[in-house]
Biotite code that builds the C-alpha atoms (Angstrom):
import biotite.structure as struc

atoms = struc.array([
    struc.Atom([112.631, 25.767, 76.661], chain_id="A", res_id=1, res_name="MET", atom_name="CA", element="C"),
    struc.Atom([110.656, 26.476, 73.532], chain_id="A", res_id=2, res_name="THR", atom_name="CA", element="C"),
    struc.Atom([107.893, 29.099, 73.346], chain_id="A", res_id=3, res_name="GLU", atom_name="CA", element="C"),
    struc.Atom([105.397, 26.399, 74.277], chain_id="A", res_id=4, res_name="SER", atom_name="CA", element="C"),
    struc.Atom([107.415, 25.631, 77.419], chain_id="A", res_id=5, res_name="GLY", atom_name="CA", element="C"),
    struc.Atom([108.581, 22.250, 76.137], chain_id="A", res_id=6, res_name="ALA", atom_name="CA", element="C"),
    struc.Atom([112.235, 21.295, 76.183], chain_id="A", res_id=7, res_name="ALA", atom_name="CA", element="C"),
    struc.Atom([113.910, 21.685, 72.784], chain_id="A", res_id=8, res_name="PRO", atom_name="CA", element="C"),
    struc.Atom([114.470, 18.517, 70.755], chain_id="A", res_id=9, res_name="ASP", atom_name="CA", element="C"),
    struc.Atom([118.139, 17.484, 71.084], chain_id="A", res_id=10, res_name="ALA", atom_name="CA", element="C"),
    struc.Atom([118.043, 16.079, 67.540], chain_id="A", res_id=11, res_name="ASP", atom_name="CA", element="C"),
    struc.Atom([116.750, 19.336, 66.075], chain_id="A", res_id=12, res_name="GLN", atom_name="CA", element="C"),
    struc.Atom([118.889, 20.572, 63.185], chain_id="A", res_id=13, res_name="VAL", atom_name="CA", element="C"),
    struc.Atom([120.079, 24.148, 63.665], chain_id="A", res_id=14, res_name="ILE", atom_name="CA", element="C"),
    struc.Atom([121.871, 26.042, 60.912], chain_id="A", res_id=15, res_name="ASP", atom_name="CA", element="C"),
    struc.Atom([125.146, 27.709, 61.920], chain_id="A", res_id=16, res_name="PRO", atom_name="CA", element="C"),
    struc.Atom([125.042, 31.456, 62.454], chain_id="A", res_id=17, res_name="VAL", atom_name="CA", element="C"),
    struc.Atom([128.267, 32.949, 61.138], chain_id="A", res_id=18, res_name="PHE", atom_name="CA", element="C"),
    struc.Atom([129.439, 36.307, 62.474], chain_id="A", res_id=19, res_name="GLY", atom_name="CA", element="C"),
    struc.Atom([129.718, 39.506, 60.462], chain_id="A", res_id=20, res_name="ALA", atom_name="CA", element="C"),
    struc.Atom([133.227, 38.363, 59.487], chain_id="A", res_id=21, res_name="ASP", atom_name="CA", element="C"),
    struc.Atom([131.784, 35.103, 58.119], chain_id="A", res_id=22, res_name="GLY", atom_name="CA", element="C"),
    struc.Atom([133.319, 33.024, 60.929], chain_id="A", res_id=23, res_name="LEU", atom_name="CA", element="C"),
    struc.Atom([132.027, 30.856, 63.743], chain_id="A", res_id=24, res_name="ILE", atom_name="CA", element="C"),
    struc.Atom([134.074, 29.758, 66.803], chain_id="A", res_id=25, res_name="PRO", atom_name="CA", element="C"),
    struc.Atom([134.759, 26.043, 67.060], chain_id="A", res_id=26, res_name="VAL", atom_name="CA", element="C"),
    struc.Atom([135.807, 24.084, 70.130], chain_id="A", res_id=27, res_name="ILE", atom_name="CA", element="C"),
    struc.Atom([137.571, 20.760, 69.509], chain_id="A", res_id=28, res_name="ALA", atom_name="CA", element="C"),
    struc.Atom([136.985, 18.201, 72.251], chain_id="A", res_id=29, res_name="GLN", atom_name="CA", element="C"),
    struc.Atom([138.436, 14.706, 72.565], chain_id="A", res_id=30, res_name="ASP", atom_name="CA", element="C"),
    struc.Atom([135.608, 12.285, 71.778], chain_id="A", res_id=31, res_name="ALA", atom_name="CA", element="C"),
    struc.Atom([136.727, 9.732, 74.374], chain_id="A", res_id=32, res_name="LEU", atom_name="CA", element="C"),
    struc.Atom([138.199, 11.691, 77.287], chain_id="A", res_id=33, res_name="SER", atom_name="CA", element="C"),
    struc.Atom([135.990, 14.774, 76.735], chain_id="A", res_id=34, res_name="ARG", atom_name="CA", element="C"),
    struc.Atom([139.048, 16.988, 77.344], chain_id="A", res_id=35, res_name="GLU", atom_name="CA", element="C"),
    struc.Atom([138.717, 20.390, 75.673], chain_id="A", res_id=36, res_name="VAL", atom_name="CA", element="C"),
    struc.Atom([141.571, 20.580, 73.186], chain_id="A", res_id=37, res_name="LEU", atom_name="CA", element="C"),
    struc.Atom([141.485, 23.886, 71.356], chain_id="A", res_id=38, res_name="MET", atom_name="CA", element="C"),
    struc.Atom([139.513, 26.793, 69.943], chain_id="A", res_id=39, res_name="LEU", atom_name="CA", element="C"),
    struc.Atom([139.644, 27.672, 66.266], chain_id="A", res_id=40, res_name="ALA", atom_name="CA", element="C"),
    struc.Atom([137.463, 29.294, 63.614], chain_id="A", res_id=41, res_name="TRP", atom_name="CA", element="C"),
    struc.Atom([135.524, 28.100, 60.584], chain_id="A", res_id=42, res_name="MET", atom_name="CA", element="C"),
    struc.Atom([133.703, 29.744, 57.760], chain_id="A", res_id=43, res_name="ASP", atom_name="CA", element="C"),
    struc.Atom([131.086, 27.965, 55.654], chain_id="A", res_id=44, res_name="ALA", atom_name="CA", element="C"),
    struc.Atom([133.731, 26.510, 53.329], chain_id="A", res_id=45, res_name="GLU", atom_name="CA", element="C"),
    struc.Atom([135.844, 25.122, 56.212], chain_id="A", res_id=46, res_name="ALA", atom_name="CA", element="C"),
    struc.Atom([132.724, 23.519, 57.660], chain_id="A", res_id=47, res_name="LEU", atom_name="CA", element="C"),
    struc.Atom([131.855, 22.022, 54.267], chain_id="A", res_id=48, res_name="ARG", atom_name="CA", element="C"),
    struc.Atom([135.382, 20.615, 53.889], chain_id="A", res_id=49, res_name="ARG", atom_name="CA", element="C"),
    struc.Atom([135.284, 19.184, 57.413], chain_id="A", res_id=50, res_name="THR", atom_name="CA", element="C"),
    struc.Atom([131.954, 17.468, 56.748], chain_id="A", res_id=51, res_name="ARG", atom_name="CA", element="C"),
    struc.Atom([133.154, 16.156, 53.387], chain_id="A", res_id=52, res_name="GLU", atom_name="CA", element="C"),
    struc.Atom([136.541, 14.785, 54.507], chain_id="A", res_id=53, res_name="THR", atom_name="CA", element="C"),
    struc.Atom([136.029, 13.989, 58.205], chain_id="A", res_id=54, res_name="GLY", atom_name="CA", element="C"),
    struc.Atom([139.243, 15.897, 58.944], chain_id="A", res_id=55, res_name="ARG", atom_name="CA", element="C"),
    struc.Atom([139.055, 19.094, 60.998], chain_id="A", res_id=56, res_name="ALA", atom_name="CA", element="C"),
    struc.Atom([139.569, 22.000, 58.619], chain_id="A", res_id=57, res_name="THR", atom_name="CA", element="C"),
    struc.Atom([139.788, 25.493, 60.054], chain_id="A", res_id=58, res_name="TYR", atom_name="CA", element="C"),
    struc.Atom([140.127, 29.048, 58.768], chain_id="A", res_id=59, res_name="PHE", atom_name="CA", element="C"),
    struc.Atom([143.171, 31.005, 59.916], chain_id="A", res_id=60, res_name="SER", atom_name="CA", element="C"),
    struc.Atom([142.245, 34.581, 60.700], chain_id="A", res_id=61, res_name="ARG", atom_name="CA", element="C"),
    struc.Atom([145.883, 35.707, 60.570], chain_id="A", res_id=62, res_name="SER", atom_name="CA", element="C"),
    struc.Atom([146.788, 33.976, 57.290], chain_id="A", res_id=63, res_name="ARG", atom_name="CA", element="C"),
    struc.Atom([143.297, 34.271, 55.746], chain_id="A", res_id=64, res_name="GLN", atom_name="CA", element="C"),
    struc.Atom([143.611, 30.682, 54.549], chain_id="A", res_id=65, res_name="ASP", atom_name="CA", element="C"),
    struc.Atom([142.363, 27.170, 55.323], chain_id="A", res_id=66, res_name="TYR", atom_name="CA", element="C"),
    struc.Atom([144.335, 24.625, 57.306], chain_id="A", res_id=67, res_name="TRP", atom_name="CA", element="C"),
    struc.Atom([143.697, 20.986, 58.010], chain_id="A", res_id=68, res_name="VAL", atom_name="CA", element="C"),
    struc.Atom([144.668, 20.072, 61.566], chain_id="A", res_id=69, res_name="LYS", atom_name="CA", element="C"),
    struc.Atom([147.776, 17.906, 61.438], chain_id="A", res_id=70, res_name="GLY", atom_name="CA", element="C"),
    struc.Atom([148.505, 18.470, 57.756], chain_id="A", res_id=71, res_name="GLU", atom_name="CA", element="C"),
    struc.Atom([152.091, 19.475, 58.528], chain_id="A", res_id=72, res_name="THR", atom_name="CA", element="C"),
    struc.Atom([152.574, 18.203, 62.101], chain_id="A", res_id=73, res_name="SER", atom_name="CA", element="C"),
    struc.Atom([150.847, 14.829, 61.801], chain_id="A", res_id=74, res_name="GLY", atom_name="CA", element="C"),
    struc.Atom([148.769, 15.716, 64.888], chain_id="A", res_id=75, res_name="HIS", atom_name="CA", element="C"),
    struc.Atom([145.454, 15.080, 63.211], chain_id="A", res_id=76, res_name="THR", atom_name="CA", element="C"),
    struc.Atom([141.852, 15.452, 64.266], chain_id="A", res_id=77, res_name="GLN", atom_name="CA", element="C"),
    struc.Atom([139.395, 12.968, 62.810], chain_id="A", res_id=78, res_name="THR", atom_name="CA", element="C"),
    struc.Atom([135.888, 14.294, 63.368], chain_id="A", res_id=79, res_name="VAL", atom_name="CA", element="C"),
    struc.Atom([133.374, 11.933, 64.928], chain_id="A", res_id=80, res_name="ARG", atom_name="CA", element="C"),
    struc.Atom([130.552, 14.406, 65.412], chain_id="A", res_id=81, res_name="ASP", atom_name="CA", element="C"),
    struc.Atom([129.738, 18.070, 64.891], chain_id="A", res_id=82, res_name="ILE", atom_name="CA", element="C"),
    struc.Atom([127.440, 19.726, 67.396], chain_id="A", res_id=83, res_name="ARG", atom_name="CA", element="C"),
    struc.Atom([126.037, 23.214, 67.558], chain_id="A", res_id=84, res_name="ILE", atom_name="CA", element="C"),
    struc.Atom([125.017, 25.291, 70.540], chain_id="A", res_id=85, res_name="ASP", atom_name="CA", element="C"),
    struc.Atom([121.418, 26.307, 71.176], chain_id="A", res_id=86, res_name="CYS", atom_name="CA", element="C"),
    struc.Atom([121.892, 29.734, 69.559], chain_id="A", res_id=87, res_name="ASP", atom_name="CA", element="C"),
    struc.Atom([123.643, 28.315, 66.508], chain_id="A", res_id=88, res_name="GLY", atom_name="CA", element="C"),
    struc.Atom([126.640, 30.591, 66.940], chain_id="A", res_id=89, res_name="ASP", atom_name="CA", element="C"),
    struc.Atom([129.286, 28.122, 68.165], chain_id="A", res_id=90, res_name="ALA", atom_name="CA", element="C"),
    struc.Atom([130.336, 24.643, 67.081], chain_id="A", res_id=91, res_name="LEU", atom_name="CA", element="C"),
    struc.Atom([131.747, 21.694, 68.998], chain_id="A", res_id=92, res_name="LEU", atom_name="CA", element="C"),
    struc.Atom([133.794, 19.069, 67.190], chain_id="A", res_id=93, res_name="LEU", atom_name="CA", element="C"),
    struc.Atom([134.136, 15.698, 68.894], chain_id="A", res_id=94, res_name="LEU", atom_name="CA", element="C"),
    struc.Atom([137.407, 14.388, 67.526], chain_id="A", res_id=95, res_name="VAL", atom_name="CA", element="C"),
    struc.Atom([139.896, 11.569, 67.667], chain_id="A", res_id=96, res_name="ASP", atom_name="CA", element="C"),
    struc.Atom([143.105, 13.488, 68.343], chain_id="A", res_id=97, res_name="GLN", atom_name="CA", element="C"),
    struc.Atom([146.453, 12.021, 67.279], chain_id="A", res_id=98, res_name="VAL", atom_name="CA", element="C"),
    struc.Atom([149.348, 13.669, 69.101], chain_id="A", res_id=99, res_name="GLY", atom_name="CA", element="C"),
    struc.Atom([149.186, 17.002, 70.900], chain_id="A", res_id=100, res_name="PRO", atom_name="CA", element="C"),
    struc.Atom([146.414, 19.383, 69.900], chain_id="A", res_id=101, res_name="ALA", atom_name="CA", element="C"),
    struc.Atom([148.271, 22.607, 70.700], chain_id="A", res_id=102, res_name="CYS", atom_name="CA", element="C"),
    struc.Atom([150.870, 24.088, 68.363], chain_id="A", res_id=103, res_name="HIS", atom_name="CA", element="C"),
    struc.Atom([153.137, 24.456, 71.428], chain_id="A", res_id=104, res_name="THR", atom_name="CA", element="C"),
    struc.Atom([153.305, 20.663, 71.738], chain_id="A", res_id=105, res_name="GLY", atom_name="CA", element="C"),
    struc.Atom([150.997, 20.330, 74.748], chain_id="A", res_id=106, res_name="THR", atom_name="CA", element="C"),
    struc.Atom([148.020, 17.958, 74.687], chain_id="A", res_id=107, res_name="PRO", atom_name="CA", element="C"),
    struc.Atom([145.540, 20.833, 74.989], chain_id="A", res_id=108, res_name="THR", atom_name="CA", element="C"),
    struc.Atom([145.658, 24.578, 74.437], chain_id="A", res_id=109, res_name="CYS", atom_name="CA", element="C"),
    struc.Atom([143.809, 24.993, 77.743], chain_id="A", res_id=110, res_name="PHE", atom_name="CA", element="C"),
    struc.Atom([146.430, 23.838, 80.229], chain_id="A", res_id=111, res_name="ASP", atom_name="CA", element="C"),
    struc.Atom([147.366, 27.284, 81.578], chain_id="A", res_id=112, res_name="HIS", atom_name="CA", element="C"),
    struc.Atom([145.545, 29.054, 84.381], chain_id="A", res_id=113, res_name="ARG", atom_name="CA", element="C"),
    struc.Atom([144.517, 32.649, 84.851], chain_id="A", res_id=114, res_name="THR", atom_name="CA", element="C"),
    struc.Atom([143.804, 34.233, 88.240], chain_id="A", res_id=115, res_name="PRO", atom_name="CA", element="C"),
    struc.Atom([140.368, 33.340, 89.517], chain_id="A", res_id=116, res_name="ALA", atom_name="CA", element="C"),
    struc.Atom([137.633, 35.917, 89.531], chain_id="A", res_id=117, res_name="VAL", atom_name="CA", element="C"),
    struc.Atom([137.497, 37.630, 92.896], chain_id="A", res_id=118, res_name="SER", atom_name="CA", element="C"),
    struc.Atom([134.153, 37.809, 94.636], chain_id="A", res_id=119, res_name="SER", atom_name="CA", element="C"),
])
């Protein structure tokens, strides 16, 4: 809800809020199946490149460099839409995924389980 009590406009443009490290978390989701594929990071330049090319471009925190998903593996992500959460501090890419999304060769990075929270 907005201050006036009205629901926020879903088409409202919100600028990304990058963290102190200059990065924002990005979830990639299959545009058709809606399966959550992976989590990665972008800075402003990676986001610009993604918008410009339509290919998911991320920033590697460990290598401190940019990488285009599928550039070496062929397992590409073509971006259909970029969405932002209500606080502006997380992005969602709706993508057409070719091949497995995870570097381990699995379709998604989220196929493992962790023990449930006990109540």
